[in-house]
C-alpha positions in Angstrom: 214.7 103.6 107.3 214.8 106.5 104.8 217.6 108.0 107.0 219.9 105.4 105.7 218.8 105.6 102.1 221.7 106.7 99.9 219.6 107.2 96.7 219.6 111.1 97.0 223.4 110.9 97.1 223.9 108.3 94.4 221.2 109.4 91.8 223.0 112.6 90.7 226.1 110.5 89.8 224.2 108.1 87.6 222.7 108.3 84.1 219.0 109.1 84.7 218.0 105.7 83.1 220.0 104.0 85.8 218.0 105.7 88.5 214.8 103.9 87.5 215.8 100.5 89.0 216.6 102.3 92.3 213.1 103.9 92.3 211.5 100.6 91.5 213.2 99.0 94.5 212.3 101.9 96.8 208.7 101.6 95.6 208.5 97.9 96.3 210.0 98.3 99.8 207.7 101.2 100.5 210.5 103.4 101.9 208.6 106.5 100.6 204.9 107.2 99.8 203.9 105.8 96.4 202.9 109.2 95.0 206.3 110.6 95.8 208.1 107.8 93.9 205.7 108.2 90.9 206.3 111.9 90.8 210.1 111.2 90.8 209.7 108.8 87.9 207.8 111.4 85.8 210.4 114.1 86.6 213.1 111.7 85.3 211.0 110.6 82.3 210.4 114.2 81.2 214.1 114.4 80.3 214.0 111.2 78.2 212.2 110.0 75.1 210.2 107.3 76.9 207.0 109.1 76.5 204.7 106.1 76.5 206.1 105.1 79.9 205.6 108.6 81.2 202.0 108.4 80.1 201.5 105.2 82.0 203.0 106.6 85.2 200.8 109.7 84.8 197.7 107.6 84.6 198.7 105.6 87.7 199.6 108.7 89.7 196.4 110.7 88.9 194.1 107.7 88.5 192.9 108.7 85.1 193.0 107.6 81.5 193.6 111.1 80.2 197.1 112.4 79.6 198.2 116.1 79.2 198.3 117.4 75.6 202.0 118.3 76.0 202.7 114.5 76.4 200.8 113.8 73.3 202.6 116.5 71.4 205.9 115.3 72.8 205.2 111.7 71.5 204.6 113.0 68.0 207.8 115.0 68.1 209.8 111.9 69.3 208.5 109.6 66.6 209.3 112.2 63.9 212.8 112.8 65.2 213.4 109.0 65.4 212.3 108.5 61.8 214.6 111.4 60.7 217.6 110.0 62.5 216.9 106.5 61.1 216.9 107.9 57.5 220.2 109.7 58.1 221.9 106.6 59.5 220.3 104.2 57.0 223.2 103.9 54.5 225.7 102.9 57.3 223.2 100.7 59.1 222.5 98.9 55.8 226.2 98.4 55.3 226.7 97.0 58.9 223.8 94.6 58.5 225.4 93.0 55.5 227.9 90.3 56.6 229.8 90.4 53.4 230.3 94.1 53.6 231.4 94.1 57.2 234.2 91.6 56.3 235.9 94.5 54.3 236.5 96.4 57.6 239.9 96.3 59.2 241.3 97.4 62.6 242.7 100.5 60.9 240.0 103.2 61.3 241.5 105.6 58.8 241.5 102.8 56.2 237.8 102.0 57.0 236.8 105.7 56.7 238.5 106.0 53.3 237.1 102.6 52.1 233.5 103.5 53.1 233.8 106.9 51.4 235.1 105.5 48.1 233.1 102.3 47.8 229.8 103.1 49.6 229.6 106.9 49.6 229.4 106.8 53.4 231.2 109.7 55.1 231.7 111.3 58.5 228.2 112.6 58.4 226.7 109.1 58.3 229.0 107.9 61.1 227.9 110.9 63.2 224.3 110.1 62.3 224.8 106.6 63.7 225.9 108.0 67.0 222.9 110.4 67.2 220.6 107.5 66.3 222.1 105.2 68.9 221.8 107.9 71.5 218.2 108.6 70.6 217.4 104.9 70.8 218.9 104.8 74.3 216.7 107.7 75.3 213.7 105.9 74.0 214.5 102.9 76.2 215.6 100.6 73.3 218.8 99.6 75.2 219.6 96.5 73.0 219.5 98.5 69.8 221.5 101.3 71.4 224.2 99.0 72.6 224.7 97.4 69.2 224.9 100.8 67.4 227.2 102.3 70.0 229.5 99.4 69.7 229.6 99.8 65.9 230.1 103.5 66.2 233.1 103.1 68.4 234.6 100.6 65.9 234.5 103.4 63.2 234.8 106.7 65.0 238.0 108.7 65.2 236.4 111.2 67.5 237.9 110.4 70.9 235.5 112.4 73.0 232.4 110.9 71.2 233.9 107.4 71.3 234.3 107.8 75.1 230.7 109.0 75.5 229.6 106.0 73.4 231.4 103.7 75.8 229.6 105.2 78.8 226.3 104.8 76.9 227.0 101.2 76.1 228.0 100.4 79.7 224.6 101.9 80.9 222.7 99.9 78.2 224.4 96.6 79.3 223.7 97.3 82.9 220.0 98.0 82.2 219.8 94.8 80.2 221.5 93.0 83.1 224.3 91.6 80.9 226.7 91.5 83.8 229.7 89.8 82.0 229.6 92.3 79.1 229.0 95.2 81.5 232.1 94.2 83.5 234.2 94.2 80.3 233.0 97.7 79.4 233.6 98.8 83.0 237.2 97.6 82.9 237.7 99.2 79.5 236.5 102.6 80.9 238.7 102.2 83.9 241.7 101.6 81.7 241.0 104.7 79.7 240.4 106.9 82.8 243.6 105.6 84.5 245.8 105.9 81.4 245.3 109.6 81.1 248.6 111.5 81.3 249.5 115.2 81.4 249.2 116.0 77.7 247.3 118.5 75.5 244.3 116.2 75.1 244.2 114.6 78.5 241.5 115.2 81.2 242.3 117.6 84.1 242.8 116.0 87.5 239.4 117.3 88.5 237.8 115.6 85.5 239.6 112.4 86.3 238.4 112.5 89.9 234.8 113.0 88.6 235.1 110.2 86.1 236.4 107.8 88.9 233.4 108.8 91.1 231.0 108.1 88.3 232.6 104.8 87.4 232.4 103.6 91.0 228.7 104.5 91.3 227.8 102.8 88.0 229.9 99.7 89.0 227.6 99.0 92.0 225.0 97.5 89.7 227.6 95.1 88.3 229.5 94.2 91.5 226.5 93.2 93.5 225.1 91.1 90.6 228.2 89.5 89.1 229.5 86.2 90.6 233.0 87.7 91.3 231.7 91.2 92.0 232.6 91.6 95.7 236.3 90.8 94.9 236.1 93.2 91.9 234.6 95.9 94.1 237.5 95.7 96.6 240.0 95.7 93.8 238.5 98.9 92.3 237.4 100.8 95.4 240.4 100.1 97.5 243.0 100.9 94.9 244.9 104.1 95.9 243.4 106.5 93.4 239.9 105.3 93.9 239.9 105.2 97.7 241.3 108.7 97.7 238.4 109.7 95.4 235.9 108.1 97.9 237.5 110.0 100.8 237.5 113.2 98.8 234.0 113.2 97.2 232.0 110.1 98.0 232.5 108.7 101.5 229.0 107.1 101.4 230.6 104.4 99.1 232.3 103.1 102.2 229.1 101.3 103.0 229.6 99.0 99.9 233.3 98.6 100.5 232.6 97.6 104.1 230.0 95.1 103.1 232.3 93.6 100.5 235.0 93.2 103.1 232.7 91.5 105.6 231.5 88.9 103.0 234.9 88.3 101.4 237.0 86.0 103.5 240.0 86.1 101.1 240.5 89.9 101.8 240.9 89.7 105.5 244.6 90.8 105.3 243.4 94.2 104.0 240.7 94.6 106.6 242.9 96.3 109.2 244.0 98.9 106.6 240.3 99.5 105.7 239.4 100.0 109.4 241.8 102.9 109.5 240.0 104.5 106.6 236.6 104.1 108.4 238.2 105.8 111.4 239.5 108.7 109.3 236.1 109.2 107.7 233.8 108.7 110.7 233.0 112.4 110.9 232.1 112.6 107.2 230.2 109.3 106.9 229.1 106.4 109.1 226.2 104.0 109.1 225.5 100.7 111.0 227.7 98.7 108.7 230.8 100.9 109.2 230.0 101.3 112.9 229.8 97.6 113.3 233.4 97.1 112.1 234.5 100.1 114.3 232.8 98.7 117.4 234.4 95.3 116.9 237.9 96.1 115.7 238.6 99.6 117.2 236.6 99.8 120.5 236.2 96.0 121.1 232.7 96.9 122.2 230.8 93.6 121.7 227.5 95.1 123.0 227.8 97.9 120.6 228.7 95.5 117.8 225.7 93.4 118.6 223.4 96.4 118.5 224.9 97.6 115.2 224.5 94.1 113.7 220.8 94.3 114.3 220.6 97.7 112.6 222.7 96.3 109.7 219.8 94.1 108.7 217.5 97.1 108.1 220.2 98.9 106.2 221.0 96.0 103.9 217.3 94.9 103.3 216.4 98.5 102.3 219.5 99.2 100.1 218.8 98.9 96.3 222.2 97.3 95.7 222.5 95.1 98.8 218.8 94.1 99.3 218.2 92.0 96.2 215.5 89.4 96.9 215.4 85.9 95.6 212.2 83.9 95.5 212.5 80.3 96.7 209.2 78.5 96.5 206.9 80.4 98.9 209.7 82.1 100.6 211.7 85.3 99.8 215.3 85.7 101.0 218.0 88.3 100.6 221.2 86.2 100.0 223.6 89.0 100.8 222.1 89.5 104.2 222.4 85.8 105.1 226.0 85.9 104.0 226.7 89.1 105.8 225.1 87.8 109.0 227.1 84.6 108.9 230.4 86.4 108.4 229.6 89.1 110.9 229.0 86.5 113.6 232.3 84.8 112.6 234.0 88.2 113.1 232.5 88.6 116.6 233.4 85.0 117.6 237.0 85.3 116.4 237.5 88.6 118.0 235.9 87.5 121.3 238.1 84.3 121.3 241.3 86.3 120.8 240.5 88.2 124.0 239.0 85.5 126.2 240.4 82.0 126.8 237.3 80.6 128.5 234.0 81.8 127.0 230.5 81.4 128.4 228.3 80.1 125.6 225.2 81.8 126.9 227.0 85.2 126.8 228.4 84.4 123.4 224.9 83.5 122.1 223.8 86.9 123.3 226.6 88.6 121.4 225.8 86.7 118.3 222.0 87.5 118.4 221.1 83.8 118.8 219.3 81.6 121.3 221.5 79.2 123.3 220.7 76.0 121.3 221.2 77.8 117.9 224.5 79.3 119.1 225.8 75.9 120.5 225.1 74.2 117.1 226.8 77.1 115.2 229.9 77.0 117.4 230.2 73.2 117.2 230.0 73.4 113.4 232.5 76.3 113.3 235.0 74.5 115.6 234.7 71.3 113.5 234.9 72.9 110.1 237.5 75.5 110.9 239.6 73.1 112.9 239.9 75.6 115.7 242.0 74.8 118.8 239.0 74.8 121.1 237.1 72.5 123.3 233.4 72.7 124.2 232.5 71.8 127.8 228.8 70.9 127.8 228.6 70.7 131.6 229.9 74.2 132.3 228.5 75.5 129.0 231.8 77.1 128.0 234.2 77.1 125.1 237.8 76.7 126.1 240.4 78.1 123.7 243.7 76.2 123.5 246.9 78.2 123.4 248.0 78.6 119.7 251.7 78.5 119.3 251.4 79.4 115.6 250.0 82.9 116.2 253.4 84.6 115.6 254.1 82.6 112.5 250.6 83.3 111.1 251.0 87.0 111.7 254.3 87.0 109.8 252.6 85.3 106.9 249.7 87.8 106.9 252.0 90.8 107.1 254.1 89.4 104.2 250.9 89.0 102.1 250.0 92.6 102.9 253.5 93.8 102.1 253.4 92.0 98.7 250.1 93.7 97.9 251.5 97.1 98.7 254.7 96.4 96.7 252.6 95.4 93.7 250.6 98.7 94.0 253.8 100.7 94.2 255.3 99.0 91.1 252.1 99.5 89.2 252.1 103.3 90.0 255.7 103.6 88.9 255.0 101.9 85.6 252.0 104.2 85.1 254.0 107.3 85.8 256.8 106.4 83.3 254.8 107.4 80.2 253.9 110.7 81.9 257.6 111.4 82.5 258.5 110.4 79.0 255.9 112.8 77.5 257.3 115.8 79.3 
């Protein structure tokens, strides 16, 4: 299953701290030899300040209680540096921890800087020290402290570049603490900053904007596959013009996650046809069983191929760090996303098969759905009843007979109108975004 593992493609586009959850997942699922994962962890840890964690990994990897002297020396160095930064930032931290003092702050940053200098002898050096201290705390693995200090730094800083860097750091910290609601807020804030850049002296170049969007989408995977409204949010972000263009240009492997979101999200069916075209365009640069399942079903109408790909989808999802999250229920362990994917994929097969055939043999349909006959019969009966489909089940001949549906044309008009409204909204949004750029020239 390592052939479908996207970690080598995704890891370079994440903060190194965000790679650890991926390695933990791969280690639990035994996709790679244990020693290989542990060596990867040590290599990552050597570029952070989490020296104690690196020592523990070293002991596990080499089955010893001894650690190299350079690790011991590095720990002494980290502790000394942490103490030095704490002392430099102490005046500002003391101010921020005093509720009465904090009330003196206003939304005007220039006023705050002048007030801090005049009343508390706190200047730009101390504000910069707070940033350095927060960054060092993050590198030490103290994500909670880092998030607080980075938030406070952004409230005071007038350095745009540093403030943006602090926002990326806070987003990473919230993800690592699994604070999904706050992380989503920070993600949306970053997206707004990235998308609001216009052609001006201080703006990012198109290449930098492209890179920022690629980074943002990769970091967002942690949030979207853990937040309750994440799948919808993923489609809203990834399928927006500028972002789907970035995916097609630099990160076609992200189509796996967009395809999964489309399969499990019934409300986004009107956009599925448009997404299938993207899959077709990118099939030579990226494909996996999930994208191939949709292509078999909606492009080739190859039900045998779709059935085979659906079986392969299980291995892909169960072994993907973002899709394969397990939930313990008593003595059982399940992967909710796979259960949801399978249910919707079977519905896709059933609906597509029914559009082509008026009389369907349930034995053959059970085979297409990867079910035994009794299971398929119960599933179809429930589906027909709940979805109020115009279909009759003939138990004697073991067939499903589809009734002619005179509303098909009307429904197609409604679907096309919805899609047109969505595209109109996108176009209007782009025009509004372009207006400030024109005004600036």
